[in-house]
C-alpha positions in Angstrom: -3.3 -37.6 -7.1 0.3 -36.3 -6.6 1.1 -32.9 -8.1 4.8 -32.3 -7.6 7.3 -30.1 -9.2 9.4 -32.1 -11.7 12.9 -31.2 -12.6 13.7 -30.7 -16.3 17.3 -30.6 -17.3 18.9 -30.0 -20.7 22.5 -29.9 -21.7 24.1 -27.9 -24.5 27.6 -28.6 -25.9 29.8 -26.7 -28.4 32.2 -28.8 -30.4 35.0 -28.1 -32.9 37.2 -30.8 -34.5 35.5 -33.4 -32.4 36.6 -31.7 -29.1 34.3 -30.1 -26.6 34.8 -26.3 -26.4 32.2 -25.6 -23.8 29.1 -27.1 -22.2 26.3 -26.0 -20.0 23.3 -27.6 -18.2 20.0 -25.8 -17.7 17.6 -26.8 -14.9 14.0 -25.8 -15.2 11.5 -26.3 -12.4 7.8 -25.5 -12.1 4.8 -25.6 -14.3 4.7 -25.1 -18.0 4.7 -27.4 -21.0 7.7 -29.4 -22.1 8.0 -27.1 -25.2 8.1 -24.0 -23.0 10.8 -25.6 -20.8 12.9 -26.6 -23.9 12.8 -23.1 -25.3 13.6 -21.5 -21.9 16.5 -23.9 -21.3 17.8 -23.4 -24.9 17.7 -19.6 -24.3 19.5 -19.9 -21.0 22.2 -22.3 -22.4 22.8 -19.9 -25.4 23.1 -16.9 -23.1 25.6 -18.8 -20.9 27.7 -19.9 -23.9 27.4 -16.4 -25.4 25.8 -17.6 -28.6 22.7 -16.7 -30.6 19.7 -19.0 -30.3 19.7 -21.3 -33.4 17.0 -21.5 -35.9 14.8 -24.7 -35.6 14.9 -26.1 -39.1 12.3 -28.9 -39.8 14.9 -31.7 -39.7 16.1 -30.5 -36.2 12.5 -30.3 -34.9 11.8 -33.9 -36.0 15.0 -35.2 -34.6 14.4 -33.5 -31.3 10.8 -34.9 -31.1 12.0 -38.4 -31.8 15.2 -38.5 -29.7 15.0 -35.6 -27.3 18.3 -34.3 -28.7 19.6 -32.7 -31.9 22.6 -31.1 -33.4 22.6 -27.6 -34.8 25.1 -27.0 -37.6 26.2 -23.8 -39.4 22.9 -23.6 -41.4 21.0 -23.0 -38.1 22.7 -19.8 -37.4 22.4 -16.4 -39.0 26.1 -15.4 -38.5 29.4 -17.2 -38.9 30.1 -19.6 -36.0 33.5 -20.4 -34.5 32.6 -24.0 -33.8 31.5 -27.0 -35.9 28.3 -28.0 -34.0 26.0 -27.1 -31.1 24.1 -30.1 -29.6 21.3 -30.1 -27.1 19.9 -33.0 -25.2 17.2 -33.5 -22.6 18.9 -35.4 -19.7 16.1 -35.5 -17.2 12.3 -35.0 -17.2 
């Protein structure tokens, strides 16, 4: 049985007024669960974009489970945000 290292990539995009302000892609390799890779990638993207890690509200969790992407709005952040939305999407597993 083949046991290889699979690439996991996730993108993060900040938008305001339907324009992209910034974006970033995180690449995760190695072992670990998909959930661990998602959280690690999200943390890396947020650090790169200089933003706090958003709160996973139940609706965001369900959307991400079903579609491998979600959009965080103002209600997912503890502080005021200078953008309209922050989206993440798994682009390769």
